[in-house]
C-alpha positions in Angstrom: -4.2 95.6 34.5 -6.5 93.1 33.8 -7.4 92.3 37.7 -8.4 96.0 38.2 -10.6 95.3 35.0 -11.8 92.0 36.6 -12.7 94.1 39.8 -14.3 96.8 38.3 -16.5 94.5 36.3 -17.6 92.2 39.5 -18.4 95.7 41.2 -20.5 96.7 38.5 -22.5 93.6 38.1 -23.2 93.1 41.6 -23.5 97.0 42.7 -26.1 97.8 39.4 -28.8 95.2 40.3 -28.3 96.1 44.1 -28.8 100.0 43.4 -31.7 99.2 40.9 -33.3 97.2 43.8 -32.6 99.7 46.3 -34.1 102.7 44.3 -37.1 100.6 43.8 -37.8 99.9 47.4 -37.4 103.6 48.2 -40.6 106.0 48.2 -40.3 109.1 46.3 -39.7 111.3 49.6 -37.0 109.1 50.3 -35.7 108.8 46.6 -35.7 112.9 46.7 -33.5 112.6 49.8 -30.9 110.5 48.7 -30.7 112.1 45.4 -29.9 115.1 47.3 -27.1 113.4 49.6 -25.5 112.2 46.7 -25.5 115.5 44.8 -24.0 117.5 47.9 -21.4 114.8 48.2 -20.4 114.5 44.6 -20.3 117.9 43.4 -17.5 119.0 45.6 -15.6 115.5 44.9 -15.9 116.1 41.4 -14.7 119.9 41.4 -12.0 118.7 43.5 -10.8 115.9 41.2 -11.0 118.1 38.1 -8.9 120.5 39.8 -6.5 118.3 40.5 -6.4 117.0 37.0 -5.9 120.3 35.4 
């Protein structure tokens, strides 16, 4: 269990600053397009996980 928490922490420590830097480098149009793509991908995935859990 500790190993998985360590991996999560490492991923968060590197992923958060990288994501912030990426979002700061994008212009408004690119940011809106990225948000749209993430929403289209994440919404069905979230629904699928919710259906699997219940």
